[in-house]
N, CA, C and O of each residue as an XYZ file, in Angstrom:
928
protein
N       0.845     -1.189      0.000
C       0.000      0.000      0.000
C       0.883      1.243      0.000
O       0.886      2.022      0.954
N       1.639      1.415     -1.100
C       2.737      2.381     -1.105
C       2.881      3.016     -2.479
O       2.621      2.368     -3.492
N       3.296      4.284     -2.523
C       3.758      4.834     -3.792
C       5.168      5.370     -3.611
O       5.499      5.990     -2.600
N       5.996      5.111     -4.634
C       7.431      5.308     -4.527
C       8.009      5.882     -5.800
O       7.453      5.726     -6.887
N       9.158      6.562     -5.640
C       9.987      6.949     -6.772
C      11.419      6.551     -6.442
O      11.937      6.895     -5.380
N      12.052      5.832     -7.347
C      13.450      5.452     -7.259
C      14.167      6.188     -8.381
O      13.675      6.218     -9.508
N      15.325      6.786     -8.092
C      15.953      7.591     -9.135
C      17.456      7.716     -8.925
O      17.978      7.566     -7.821
N      18.129      8.000    -10.046
C      19.568      8.227    -10.069
C      19.846      9.479    -10.873
O      19.218      9.715    -11.906
N      20.801     10.297    -10.395
C      21.198     11.499    -11.118
C      22.582     11.283    -11.725
O      23.562     11.245    -10.981
N      22.703     11.139    -13.050
C      24.006     10.917    -13.674
C      24.972     12.077    -13.471
O      26.186     11.873    -13.494
N      24.464     13.285    -13.274
C      25.328     14.457    -13.117
C      25.998     14.494    -11.752
O      27.209     14.687    -11.653
N      25.206     14.308    -10.699
C      25.738     14.391     -9.334
C      26.192     13.048     -8.777
O      26.957     13.000     -7.814
N      25.728     11.966     -9.374
C      26.023     10.640     -8.854
C      25.141     10.242     -7.690
O      25.358      9.195     -7.081
N      24.150     11.057     -7.371
C      23.248     10.740     -6.269
C      22.243      9.669     -6.683
O      21.829      9.595     -7.840
N      21.863      8.847     -5.714
C      20.829      7.838     -5.938
C      19.930      7.823     -4.716
O      20.410      7.975     -3.592
N      18.612      7.638     -4.922
C      17.737      7.709     -3.776
C      16.336      7.227     -4.030
O      15.999      6.732     -5.105
N      15.529      7.388     -3.003
C      14.136      6.942     -3.042
C      13.302      7.853     -2.157
O      13.787      8.383     -1.157
N      12.055      8.027     -2.532
C      11.053      8.648     -1.669
C       9.813      7.774     -1.723
O       9.424      7.294     -2.787
N       9.199      7.572     -0.571
C       8.012      6.729     -0.480
C       7.001      7.355      0.477
O       7.356      8.089      1.400
N       5.737      7.041      0.228
C       4.668      7.363      1.173
C       3.723      6.176      1.193
O       3.559      5.481      0.190
N       3.106      5.952      2.341
C       2.228      4.796      2.468
C       1.163      5.026      3.527
O       1.287      5.913      4.372
N       0.121      4.219      3.468
C      -0.973      4.319      4.417
C      -0.718      3.600      5.719
O      -1.546      3.663      6.627
N       0.421      2.909      5.838
C       0.771      2.236      7.078
C       1.888      3.004      7.789
O       2.601      3.770      7.141
N       2.057      2.824      9.093
C       3.104      3.562      9.810
C       4.498      3.003      9.541
O       4.662      1.845      9.157
N       5.490      3.854      9.753
C       6.904      3.465      9.780
C       7.362      2.741      8.522
O       7.903      1.638      8.601
N       7.146      3.356      7.356
C       7.563      2.719      6.114
C       9.077      2.690      5.965
O       9.614      1.807      5.296
N       9.774      3.644      6.580
C      11.215      3.766      6.376
C      11.944      2.477      6.758
O      11.754      1.935      7.847
N      12.770      2.008      5.845
C      13.610      0.829      6.040
C      12.831     -0.480      6.119
O      13.382     -1.492      6.552
N      11.565     -0.483      5.712
C      10.822     -1.748      5.668
C      10.743     -2.316      4.259
O      10.567     -3.522      4.085
N      10.871     -1.465      3.261
C      10.620     -1.936      1.902
C      11.810     -1.805      0.967
O      11.885     -2.536     -0.021
N      12.744     -0.900      1.243
C      13.757     -0.578      0.240
C      15.177     -0.776      0.751
O      15.421     -0.859      1.955
N      16.102     -0.848     -0.193
C      17.536     -0.818      0.096
C      18.217      0.011     -0.982
O      17.868     -0.078     -2.159
N      19.195      0.822     -0.573
C      20.001      1.600     -1.498
C      21.436      1.107     -1.433
O      21.967      0.853     -0.352
N      22.059      0.973     -2.592
C      23.439      0.549     -2.700
C      24.227      1.718     -3.304
O      24.203      1.921     -4.518
N      24.927      2.487     -2.454
C      25.576      3.716     -2.922
C      26.455      3.493     -4.151
O      27.278      2.579     -4.195
N      26.255      4.354     -5.142
C      27.024      4.261     -6.362
C      26.651      3.112     -7.260
O      27.299      2.890     -8.283
N      25.595      2.359     -6.891
C      25.257      1.158     -7.655
C      23.781      1.074     -8.026
O      23.453      0.960     -9.207
N      22.890      1.126     -7.048
C      21.483      0.965     -7.386
C      20.571      1.070     -6.185
O      21.019      1.324     -5.067
N      19.281      0.872     -6.427
C      18.263      0.968     -5.397
C      17.137     -0.004     -5.748
O      16.856     -0.237     -6.923
N      16.494     -0.570     -4.724
C      15.384     -1.485     -4.966
C      14.328     -1.324     -3.893
O      14.605     -0.846     -2.792
N      13.115     -1.728     -4.226
C      12.029     -1.760     -3.256
C      11.171     -2.997     -3.496
O      10.994     -3.429     -4.635
N      10.644     -3.556     -2.424
C       9.660     -4.641     -2.488
C       8.490     -4.185     -1.631
O       8.603     -4.116     -0.407
N       7.360     -3.871     -2.275
C       6.217     -3.278     -1.581
C       4.927     -3.992     -1.975
O       4.953     -4.957     -2.739
N       3.816     -3.519     -1.458
C       2.501     -4.165     -1.621
C       2.487     -5.443     -0.803
O       2.821     -6.513     -1.310
N       2.107     -5.336      0.448
C       2.202     -6.482      1.335
C       3.668     -6.800      1.569
O       4.106     -7.936      1.386
N       4.419     -5.788      1.975
C       5.880     -5.906      2.063
C       6.287     -7.103      2.909
O       5.570     -7.525      3.817
N       7.446     -7.631      2.587
C       7.991     -8.771      3.319
C       9.472     -8.514      3.541
O      10.242     -8.446      2.583
N       9.873     -8.372      4.793
C      11.267     -8.060      5.127
C      12.229     -9.078      4.527
O      13.265     -8.710      3.974
N      11.885    -10.352      4.637
C      12.788    -11.393      4.154
C      12.918    -11.362      2.636
O      13.984    -11.648      2.092
N      11.838    -11.017      1.963
C      11.898    -10.922      0.508
C      12.771     -9.736      0.097
O      13.534     -9.825     -0.865
N      12.655     -8.636      0.823
C      13.524     -7.505      0.547
C      14.985     -7.879      0.749
O      15.841     -7.518     -0.058
N      15.270     -8.603      1.827
C      16.654     -8.999      2.099
C      17.170     -9.996      1.065
O      18.354     -9.983      0.726
N      16.296    -10.850      0.567
C      16.691    -11.748     -0.521
C      17.056    -10.945     -1.750
O      18.072    -11.210     -2.393
N      16.230     -9.962     -2.081
C      16.524     -9.113     -3.235
C      17.860     -8.401     -3.055
O      18.645     -8.292     -3.997
N      18.117     -7.912     -1.829
C      19.380     -7.235     -1.558
C      20.560     -8.185     -1.703
O      21.599     -7.807     -2.245
N      20.409     -9.404     -1.227
C      21.487    -10.388     -1.346
C      21.778    -10.716     -2.807
O      22.935    -10.857     -3.203
N      20.728    -10.833     -3.597
C      20.909    -11.106     -5.020
C      21.605     -9.931     -5.704
O      22.447    -10.118     -6.583
N      21.243     -8.731     -5.292
C      21.879     -7.556     -5.872
C      23.362     -7.544     -5.545
O      24.197     -7.290     -6.413
N      23.684     -7.821     -4.284
C      25.081     -7.862     -3.856
C      25.859     -8.952     -4.590
O      27.065     -8.831     -4.802
N      25.160    -10.005     -4.970
C      25.805    -11.110     -5.687
C      26.012    -10.798     -7.166
O      26.622    -11.585     -7.890
N      25.506     -9.650     -7.614
C      25.732     -9.240     -8.992
C      24.587     -9.504     -9.941
O      24.748     -9.366    -11.154
N      23.425     -9.885     -9.415
C      22.273    -10.118    -10.282
C      21.785     -8.776    -10.852
O      21.817     -7.753    -10.167
N      21.340     -8.797    -12.096
C      20.735     -7.630    -12.704
C      19.274     -7.515    -12.321
O      18.715     -8.458    -11.760
N      18.633     -6.375    -12.609
C      17.241     -6.144    -12.210
C      16.271     -7.229    -12.657
O      15.489     -7.722    -11.845
N      16.304     -7.612    -13.930
C      15.358     -8.621    -14.426
C      15.569     -9.957    -13.733
O      14.607    -10.640    -13.382
N      16.819    -10.325    -13.538
C      17.112    -11.612    -12.899
C      16.680    -11.602    -11.443
O      16.218    -12.621    -10.932
N      16.822    -10.472    -10.768
C      16.366    -10.379     -9.379
C      14.867    -10.613     -9.291
O      14.402    -11.371     -8.439
N      14.105     -9.963    -10.172
C      12.648    -10.130    -10.135
C      12.239    -11.560    -10.447
O      11.309    -12.083     -9.832
N      12.913    -12.198    -11.388
C      12.615    -13.600    -11.698
C      12.910    -14.499    -10.497
O      12.170    -15.443    -10.223
N      13.986    -14.200     -9.790
C      14.340    -14.997     -8.617
C      13.344    -14.783     -7.488
O      13.000    -15.731     -6.782
N      12.876    -13.550     -7.307
C      11.858    -13.285     -6.298
C      10.564    -14.015     -6.629
O       9.908    -14.565     -5.745
N      10.204    -14.017     -7.900
C       8.986    -14.707     -8.325
C       9.062    -16.192     -8.008
O       8.070    -16.805     -7.613
N      10.246    -16.765     -8.186
C      10.422    -18.192     -7.915
C      10.403    -18.492     -6.420
O      10.046    -19.597     -6.012
N      10.784    -17.516     -5.606
C      10.899    -17.751     -4.170
C       9.645    -17.387     -3.390
O       9.483    -17.816     -2.247
N       8.757    -16.603     -3.990
C       7.622    -16.047     -3.250
C       6.296    -16.558     -3.805
O       5.943    -16.225     -4.936
N       5.553    -17.358     -3.041
C       4.264    -17.868     -3.533
C       3.198    -16.777     -3.677
O       2.151    -17.008     -4.281
N       3.463    -15.593     -3.125
C       2.503    -14.492     -3.195
C       2.998    -13.370     -4.100
O       2.569    -12.225     -3.955
N       3.888    -13.683     -5.024
C       4.505    -12.635     -5.818
C       3.504    -11.904     -6.702
O       3.748    -10.758     -7.078
N       2.396    -12.530     -7.039
C       1.383    -11.850     -7.853
C       0.695    -10.724     -7.088
O       0.010     -9.890     -7.681
N       0.879    -10.702     -5.765
C       0.320     -9.618     -4.948
C       1.336     -8.510     -4.685
O       0.985     -7.455     -4.157
N       2.588     -8.746     -5.050
C       3.655     -7.798     -4.726
C       3.883     -6.778     -5.832
O       3.440     -6.927     -6.971
N       4.598     -5.736     -5.430
C       5.148     -4.782     -6.384
C       6.628     -4.622     -6.034
O       6.976     -4.363     -4.882
N       7.485     -4.778     -7.026
C       8.928     -4.703     -6.783
C       9.585     -3.939     -7.921
O       9.155     -4.016     -9.072
N      10.634     -3.200     -7.582
C      11.355     -2.428     -8.596
C      12.839     -2.412     -8.263
O      13.230     -2.360     -7.097
N      13.658     -2.457     -9.310
C      15.109     -2.384     -9.167
C      15.627     -1.406    -10.214
O      15.234     -1.471    -11.379
N      16.515     -0.493     -9.794
C      17.096      0.488    -10.704
C      18.594      0.548    -10.480
O      19.046      0.734     -9.350
N      19.380      0.391    -11.559
C      20.830      0.510    -11.506
C      21.263      1.911    -11.920
O      20.532      2.612    -12.620
N      22.457      2.316    -11.484
C      22.972      3.618    -11.895
C      23.293      3.647    -13.390
O      23.460      4.722    -13.966
N      23.381      2.488    -14.014
C      23.578      2.412    -15.458
C      22.318      2.786    -16.221
O      22.351      2.986    -17.435
N      21.197      2.880    -15.494
C      19.916      3.163    -16.126
C      19.076      1.922    -16.350
O      17.907      2.019    -16.723
N      19.663      0.757    -16.125
C      18.910     -0.490    -16.265
C      17.867     -0.586    -15.154
O      18.184     -0.369    -13.985
N      16.628     -0.910    -15.513
C      15.550     -0.972    -14.529
C      14.601     -2.112    -14.857
O      14.459     -2.509    -16.014
N      13.957     -2.631    -13.823
C      12.921     -3.641    -13.993
C      11.888     -3.440    -12.893
O      12.237     -3.146    -11.749
N      10.617     -3.598    -13.244
C       9.522     -3.431    -12.289
C       8.538     -4.573    -12.455
O       8.228     -4.991    -13.571
N       8.057     -5.066    -11.342
C       6.978     -6.053    -11.341
C       5.816     -5.480    -10.547
O       5.967     -5.150     -9.371
N       4.662     -5.361    -11.181
C       3.422     -5.019    -10.499
C       2.490     -6.192    -10.663
O       1.930     -6.407    -11.738
N       2.322     -6.951     -9.601
C       1.515     -8.160     -9.675
C       0.057     -7.861     -9.977
O      -0.484     -6.867     -9.491
N      -0.585     -8.703    -10.769
C      -1.988     -8.465    -11.124
C      -2.938     -8.512     -9.935
O      -4.066     -8.025    -10.016
N      -2.479     -9.103     -8.820
C      -3.307     -9.180     -7.628
C      -2.903     -8.149     -6.571
O      -3.402     -8.183     -5.446
N      -2.004     -7.237     -6.932
C      -1.640     -6.168     -5.997
C      -2.852     -5.283     -5.742
O      -3.780     -5.239     -6.550
N      -2.836     -4.586     -4.623
C      -3.964     -3.733     -4.254
C      -4.243     -2.718     -5.363
O      -3.329     -2.048     -5.844
N      -5.507     -2.609     -5.764
C      -5.867     -1.667     -6.825
C      -6.118     -0.278     -6.237
O      -6.477     -0.146     -5.067
N      -5.925      0.755     -7.060
C      -5.303      0.747     -8.372
C      -3.795      0.550     -8.225
O      -3.182      1.047     -7.281
N      -3.214     -0.176     -9.167
C      -1.771     -0.395     -9.104
C      -1.166     -0.160    -10.481
O      -1.816     -0.376    -11.504
N       0.087      0.285    -10.492
C       0.765      0.494    -11.762
C       2.136      1.101    -11.564
O       2.524      1.428    -10.442
N       2.863      1.248    -12.647
C       4.210      1.806    -12.569
C       4.583      2.449    -13.898
O       3.887      2.294    -14.901
N       5.678      3.161    -13.883
C       6.224      3.750    -15.099
C       7.746      3.817    -14.972
O       8.276      4.206    -13.932
N       8.434      3.434    -16.037
C       9.889      3.504    -16.088
C      10.292      4.647    -17.005
O       9.872      4.698    -18.161
N      11.111      5.569    -16.490
C      11.616      6.672    -17.282
C      13.130      6.654    -17.314
O      13.755      5.701    -16.849
N      13.715      7.694    -17.854
C      15.168      7.793    -17.912
C      15.725      8.049    -16.518
O      15.531      9.125    -15.953
N      16.413      7.064    -15.970
C      17.045      7.145    -14.645
C      16.048      7.216    -13.496
O      16.409      7.652    -12.403
N      14.807      6.800    -13.712
C      13.856      6.778    -12.604
C      12.767      5.742    -12.831
O      12.519      5.302    -13.953
N      12.127      5.369    -11.731
C      10.963      4.489    -11.746
C       9.950      5.060    -10.758
O      10.328      5.447     -9.652
N       8.687      5.122    -11.128
C       7.622      5.421    -10.179
C       6.677      4.224    -10.157
O       6.388      3.623    -11.192
N       6.204      3.890     -8.960
C       5.345      2.717     -8.821
C       4.462      2.889     -7.598
O       4.873      3.495     -6.608
N       3.249      2.356     -7.667
C       2.363      2.450     -6.529
C       1.235      1.453     -6.592
O       0.915      0.920     -7.654
N       0.638      1.208     -5.450
C      -0.509      0.306     -5.355
C      -1.456      0.836     -4.287
O      -1.065      1.641     -3.442
N      -2.698      0.379     -4.332
C      -3.762      0.895     -3.465
C      -3.929      2.396     -3.655
O      -4.116      3.140     -2.692
N      -3.859      2.828     -4.907
C      -3.896      4.248     -5.239
C      -5.292      4.695     -5.665
O      -6.168      3.877     -5.945
N      -5.475      6.018     -5.706
C      -6.753      6.581     -6.122
C      -7.013      6.366     -7.611
O      -8.164      6.400     -8.046
N      -5.969      6.149     -8.389
C      -6.140      5.923     -9.825
C      -4.827      6.108    -10.563
O      -3.811      6.434     -9.950
N      -4.840      5.902    -11.882
C      -3.612      6.012    -12.676
C      -3.015      7.408    -12.687
O      -1.826      7.568    -12.963
N      -3.820      8.420    -12.392
C      -3.300      9.782    -12.379
C      -2.213      9.968    -11.326
O      -1.381     10.868    -11.451
N      -2.208      9.134    -10.296
C      -1.186      9.263     -9.256
C       0.193      8.979     -9.842
O       1.121      9.769     -9.670
N       0.323      7.862    -10.527
C       1.600      7.503    -11.147
C       1.960      8.469    -12.261
O       3.121      8.858    -12.389
N       0.988      8.861    -13.067
C       1.265      9.779    -14.177
C       1.735     11.142    -13.661
O       2.673     11.721    -14.208
N       1.099     11.645    -12.629
C       1.506     12.936    -12.079
C       2.863     12.860    -11.397
O       3.628     13.824    -11.419
N       3.162     11.726    -10.796
C       4.478     11.532    -10.200
C       5.561     11.585    -11.274
O       6.576     12.263    -11.110
N       5.342     10.874    -12.361
C       6.319     10.874    -13.450
C       6.495     12.274    -14.017
O       7.617     12.697    -14.292
N       5.388     12.996    -14.194
C       5.456     14.352    -14.730
C       6.227     15.273    -13.784
O       6.991     16.127    -14.236
N       6.033     15.105    -12.482
C       6.730     15.943    -11.506
C       8.228     15.670    -11.527
O       9.033     16.597    -11.438
N       8.598     14.414    -11.643
C      10.030     14.104    -11.671
C      10.666     14.668    -12.939
O      11.719     15.302    -12.883
N      10.030     14.436    -14.062
C      10.600     14.910    -15.324
C      10.599     16.441    -15.402
O      11.478     17.034    -16.026
N       9.623     17.066    -14.774
C       9.513     18.513    -14.842
C      10.417     19.269    -13.883
O      10.445     20.499    -13.901
N      11.153     18.554    -13.052
C      12.035     19.198    -12.067
C      13.503     18.890    -12.352
O      14.320     18.810    -11.435
N      13.826     18.721    -13.623
C      15.157     18.249    -14.023
C      16.297     19.140    -13.558
O      17.420     18.656    -13.421
N      16.055     20.418    -13.310
C      17.137     21.311    -12.909
C      17.439     21.300    -11.418
O      18.381     21.956    -10.974
N      16.649     20.560    -10.637
C      16.804     20.551     -9.182
C      17.701     19.398     -8.719
O      17.965     18.457     -9.467
N      18.161     19.495     -7.464
C      18.912     18.393     -6.872
C      17.996     17.175     -6.726
O      16.777     17.309     -6.617
N      18.601     15.997     -6.724
C      17.800     14.770     -6.719
C      16.859     14.702     -5.531
O      15.711     14.283     -5.681
N      17.319     15.107     -4.349
C      16.465     15.009     -3.163
C      15.209     15.864     -3.305
O      14.127     15.460     -2.878
N      15.352     17.038     -3.900
C      14.189     17.893     -4.154
C      13.258     17.253     -5.171
O      12.039     17.293     -5.006
N      13.809     16.673     -6.204
C      12.996     16.030     -7.237
C      12.206     14.856     -6.667
O      11.034     14.673     -6.998
N      12.837     14.071     -5.821
C      12.154     12.926     -5.212
C      10.986     13.390     -4.348
O       9.892     12.829     -4.410
N      11.228     14.413     -3.548
C      10.172     14.908     -2.672
C       9.023     15.507     -3.482
O       7.854     15.283     -3.166
N       9.354     16.264     -4.520
C       8.291     16.806     -5.371
C       7.464     15.688     -6.013
O       6.265     15.843     -6.244
N       8.106     14.586     -6.290
C       7.410     13.478     -6.945
C       6.370     12.848     -6.036
O       5.252     12.575     -6.475
N       6.720     12.610     -4.771
C       5.690     12.029     -3.895
C       4.656     13.077     -3.486
O       3.513     12.733     -3.183
N       5.044     14.336     -3.475
C       4.041     15.385     -3.257
C       3.025     15.387     -4.388
O       1.829     15.559     -4.155
N       3.502     15.196     -5.613
C       2.594     15.141     -6.753
C       1.673     13.937     -6.667
O       0.499     14.020     -7.027
N       2.203     12.814     -6.190
C       1.372     11.635     -5.994
C       0.291     11.869     -4.964
O      -0.864     11.493     -5.164
N       0.668     12.487     -3.868
C      -0.321     12.833     -2.832
C      -1.383     13.774     -3.387
O      -2.577     13.569     -3.170
N      -0.942     14.811     -4.107
C      -1.872     15.817     -4.619
C      -2.788     15.265     -5.696
O      -3.849     15.832     -5.958
N      -2.391     14.162     -6.325
C      -3.233     13.529     -7.346
C      -4.213     12.531     -6.732
O      -4.924     11.833     -7.455
N      -4.251     12.463     -5.414
C      -5.189     11.561     -4.745
C      -4.520     10.544     -3.856
O      -5.147     10.003     -2.945
N      -3.231     10.271     -4.114
C      -2.494      9.340     -3.270
C      -3.251      8.051     -3.057
O      -3.700      7.409     -4.007
N      -3.386      7.685     -1.817
C      -4.172      6.507     -1.452
C      -5.500      6.964     -0.848
O      -5.513      7.878     -0.024
N      -6.600      6.356     -1.237
C      -7.895      6.774     -0.694
C      -7.963      6.752      0.827
O      -8.706      7.529      1.427
N      -7.191      5.865      1.454
C      -7.201      5.795      2.922
C      -6.299      6.861      3.537
O      -6.259      7.011      4.758
N      -5.579      7.598      2.701
C      -4.631      8.585      3.204
C      -3.268      7.974      3.442
O      -3.085      6.763      3.320
N      -2.311      8.824      3.782
C      -0.956      8.377      4.071
C      -0.668      8.531      5.565
O      -1.206      9.421      6.224
N       0.186      7.653      6.086
C       0.535      7.727      7.506
C       2.031      7.810      7.754
O       2.445      8.166      8.857
N       2.854      7.493      6.762
C       4.300      7.615      6.930
C       4.940      7.891      5.584
O       4.364      7.613      4.532
N       6.159      8.450      5.638
C       6.872      8.796      4.412
C       8.366      8.825      4.703
O       8.788      8.979      5.850
N       9.164      8.673      3.639
C      10.619      8.642      3.803
C      11.281      9.252      2.579
O      10.771      9.157      1.463
N      12.438      9.884      2.814
C      13.290     10.414      1.753
C      14.720     10.037      2.103
O      15.240     10.441      3.144
N      15.352      9.266      1.235
C      16.730      8.842      1.487
C      17.540      8.967      0.207
O      17.128      8.490     -0.851
N      18.702      9.615      0.313
C      19.565      9.869     -0.839
C      21.014      9.616     -0.445
O      21.452     10.010      0.636
N      21.749      8.958     -1.328
C      23.179      8.707     -1.146
C      23.953      9.299     -2.314
O      23.418      9.479     -3.408
N      25.231      9.601     -2.060
C      26.184      9.786     -3.149
C      26.862      8.418     -3.318
O      26.213      7.388     -3.134
N      28.140      8.395     -3.662
C      28.838      7.114     -3.742
C      29.468      6.727     -2.407
O      30.197      5.738     -2.335
N      29.197      7.495     -1.348
C      29.718      7.201     -0.020
C      28.795      6.240      0.715
O      27.654      6.024      0.305
N      29.299      5.664      1.804
C      28.512      4.668      2.533
C      27.435      5.286      3.413
O      26.491      4.601      3.804
N      27.562      6.567      3.730
C      26.585      7.223      4.597
C      25.562      7.979      3.747
O      25.886      8.456      2.660
N      24.329      8.086      4.241
C      23.309      8.816      3.470
C      23.540     10.321      3.513
O      23.885     10.877      4.556
N      23.346     10.966      2.382
C      23.395     12.420      2.334
C      22.142     12.999      2.977
O      22.205     13.983      3.714
N      21.010     12.380      2.689
C      19.719     12.759      3.276
C      19.034     11.485      3.747
O      18.920     10.519      2.994
N      18.584     11.488      4.985
C      17.875     10.329      5.538
C      16.817     10.861      6.494
O      17.047     10.955      7.700
N      15.657     11.207      5.947
C      14.575     11.807      6.711
C      13.333     10.939      6.624
O      13.055     10.338      5.587
N      12.598     10.879      7.708
C      11.386     10.041      7.728
C      10.341     10.617      8.672
O      10.658     11.314      9.637
N       9.104     10.309      8.370
C       7.984     10.618      9.248
C       7.275      9.294      9.489
O       6.722      8.709      8.557
N       7.286      8.821     10.717
C       6.796      7.472     10.995
C       5.289      7.395     11.204
O       4.657      6.432     10.770
N       4.705      8.386     11.858
C       3.263      8.368     12.116
C       2.746      9.801     12.068
O       3.114     10.631     12.899
N       1.889     10.084     11.087
C       1.350     11.436     10.951
C       0.147     11.392     10.021
O       0.077     10.551      9.126
N      -0.798     12.297     10.234
C      -1.960     12.356      9.365
C      -1.626     12.922      7.984
O      -2.358     12.692      7.021
N      -0.511     13.668      7.891
C      -0.067     14.200      6.612
C       1.463     14.100      6.550
O       2.163     15.110      6.625
N       1.972     12.870      6.413
C       3.414     12.647      6.510
C       4.223     13.294      5.403
O       5.362     13.698      5.638
N       3.670     13.406      4.201
C       4.423     14.018      3.105
C       4.645     15.498      3.388
O       5.725     16.027      3.127
N       3.630     16.165      3.921
C       3.770     17.566      4.295
C       4.778     17.750      5.421
O       5.556     18.704      5.407
N       4.770     16.844      6.400
C       5.739     16.916      7.489
C       7.151     16.651      6.984
O       8.115     17.257      7.452
N       7.260     15.736      6.022
C       8.568     15.459      5.432
C       9.101     16.691      4.713
O      10.293     16.987      4.788
N       8.233     17.405      4.023
C       8.626     18.641      3.358
C       9.129     19.671      4.371
O      10.154     20.311      4.136
N       8.428     19.839      5.485
C       8.866     20.788      6.506
C      10.253     20.423      7.033
O      11.117     21.287      7.186
N      10.453     19.148      7.306
C      11.748     18.692      7.808
C      12.850     18.929      6.782
O      13.929     19.416      7.118
N      12.571     18.583      5.541
C      13.588     18.722      4.503
C      13.943     20.178      4.244
O      15.121     20.505      4.095
N      12.964     21.045      4.188
C      13.243     22.447      3.896
C      14.150     23.079      4.951
O      14.960     23.949      4.629
N      14.020     22.648      6.210
C      14.920     23.157      7.235
C      16.270     22.446      7.209
O      17.313     23.076      7.383
N      16.244     21.137      6.991
C      17.466     20.323      7.053
C      18.384     20.533      5.855
O      19.578     20.250      5.946
N      17.869     21.011      4.761
C      18.578     21.062      3.482
C      20.048     21.508      3.584
O      20.913     20.811      3.054
N      20.374     22.648      4.245
C      21.776     23.064      4.268
C      22.670     22.205      5.152
O      23.893     22.331      5.098
N      22.080     21.337      5.962
C      22.879     20.493      6.848
C      23.398     19.240      6.139
O      24.348     18.617      6.611
N      22.792     18.866      5.021
C      23.229     17.652      4.335
C      24.696     17.760      3.925
O      25.493     16.876      4.238
N      25.054     18.827      3.233
C      26.442     19.012      2.806
C      27.352     19.272      4.005
O      28.506     18.845      4.003
N      26.847     19.968      5.030
C      27.650     20.251      6.228
C      28.075     18.957      6.912
O      29.251     18.783      7.230
N      27.135     18.055      7.138
C      27.475     16.794      7.792
C      28.426     15.973      6.931
O      29.351     15.347      7.449
N      28.199     15.973      5.614
C      29.098     15.236      4.717
C      30.521     15.788      4.808
O      31.485     15.023      4.821
N      30.653     17.115      4.872
C      31.981     17.727      5.013
C      32.642     17.298      6.321
O      33.844     17.033      6.362
N      31.850     17.232      7.382
C      32.388     16.798      8.677
C      32.869     15.360      8.624
O      33.930     15.033      9.155
N      32.085     14.497      7.981
C      32.488     13.096      7.863
C      33.809     12.976      7.114
O      34.718     12.265      7.543
N      33.902     13.675      5.997
C      35.083     13.551      5.144
C      36.322     14.157      5.800
O      37.426     13.641      5.629
N      36.151     15.234      6.539
C      37.289     15.895      7.183
C      37.614     15.294      8.552
O      38.681     15.545      9.112
N      36.678     14.493      9.087
C      36.894     13.892     10.396
C      36.903     14.901     11.523
O      37.624     14.733     12.507
N      36.106     15.948     11.385
C      36.088     17.001     12.398
C      34.803     16.943     13.208
O      33.807     16.353     12.790
N      34.851     17.571     14.378
C      33.672     17.725     15.218
C      33.241     19.181     15.126
O      34.012     20.076     15.472
N      32.035     19.426     14.672
C      31.560     20.801     14.496
C      30.097     20.884     14.908
O      29.323     19.958     14.667
N      29.726     21.983     15.522
C      28.344     22.205     15.919
C      27.520     22.650     14.709
O      27.873     23.606     14.018
N      26.436     21.951     14.474
C      25.612     22.323     13.322
C      25.024     23.718     13.484
O      24.785     24.412     12.495
N      24.794     24.128     14.719
C      24.239     25.466     14.945
C      25.199     26.555     14.469
O      24.771     27.582     13.943
N      26.503     26.320     14.659
C      27.480     27.302     14.185
C      27.406     27.441     12.673
O      27.505     28.543     12.133
N      27.231     26.309     11.993
C      27.124     26.356     10.532
C      25.865     27.109     10.108
O      25.911     27.932      9.194
N      24.757     26.833     10.760
C      23.512     27.498     10.400
C      23.572     28.992     10.712
O      23.077     29.813      9.940
N      24.171     29.334     11.828
C      24.332     30.760     12.149
C      25.186     31.465     11.105
O      24.916     32.606     10.732
N      26.221     30.769     10.637
C      27.146     31.370      9.675
C      26.469     31.674      8.342
O      26.844     32.625      7.656
N      25.473     30.867      7.974
C      24.793     31.083      6.703
C      23.462     31.812      6.878
O      22.716     32.007      5.918
N      23.175     32.212      8.125
C      21.941     32.947      8.376
C      20.695     32.091      8.319
O      19.624     32.570      7.945
N      20.827     30.822      8.688
C      19.691     29.886      8.637
C      19.119     29.693     10.043
O      19.883     29.728     11.007
N      17.821     29.495     10.197
C      17.258     29.257     11.526
C      17.889     28.025     12.184
O      18.065     26.994     11.534
N      18.221     28.132     13.454
C      18.834     26.999     14.155
C      17.790     26.029     14.699
O      18.137     24.981     15.243
N      16.524     26.373     14.554
C      15.441     25.498     14.989
C      14.429     25.360     13.844
O      14.119     26.348     13.178
N      13.922     24.168     13.612
C      12.930     24.020     12.543
C      11.634     24.757     12.828
O      10.835     24.973     11.917
N      11.414     25.139     14.054
C      10.171     25.849     14.405
C      10.331     27.361     14.318
O       9.371     28.102     14.530
N      11.551     27.825     14.005
C      11.791     29.269     13.964
C      11.104     29.893     12.763
O      11.193     31.104     12.561
């Protein structure tokens, strides 16, 4: 019961995902990101073990199509699932099972995939794709967030959304952006509020990691004239 966008930016090397769902705590239940390599999700009646199997196959060097075929062979309920795999090479594969929660569907574009189930209708996926393609000049994290906002604004899930996540990596092992809303009546809106305040801290923390320094984030925000509190 989820709508998602998986994407890679060839210019920046960033790879990431944004998701929203009608169940709580979606973050880290459905997806895995492999920095500098690819991203995958297993949703629609998510199964932790199936996601981990997909991740193991990816680590073993399986391509997207082969991963989906292997999941189909291992999962007796695969016709109810929705799964997607995207490589930084642009290779992608998506499975939307015919028994997945309706409305269900997906679209594969250049360096991105949008997919969802239990949606208000096909306009959700179409508007998501349009939002991603229409924000080509923005950083990947902004594009991902705009995409799930477009899905929500197109009707999202009739039952509403209760959790959302935005996660983006470069080729490093740590996430550049890792934000989530676990339980909220409007999680996509809350995710936007968090991201808009957190935005200048993503590069700051990355600089600290790379330089091995200890620095107060408040000093950085003060230096750039940014509010030191998200409620300011």
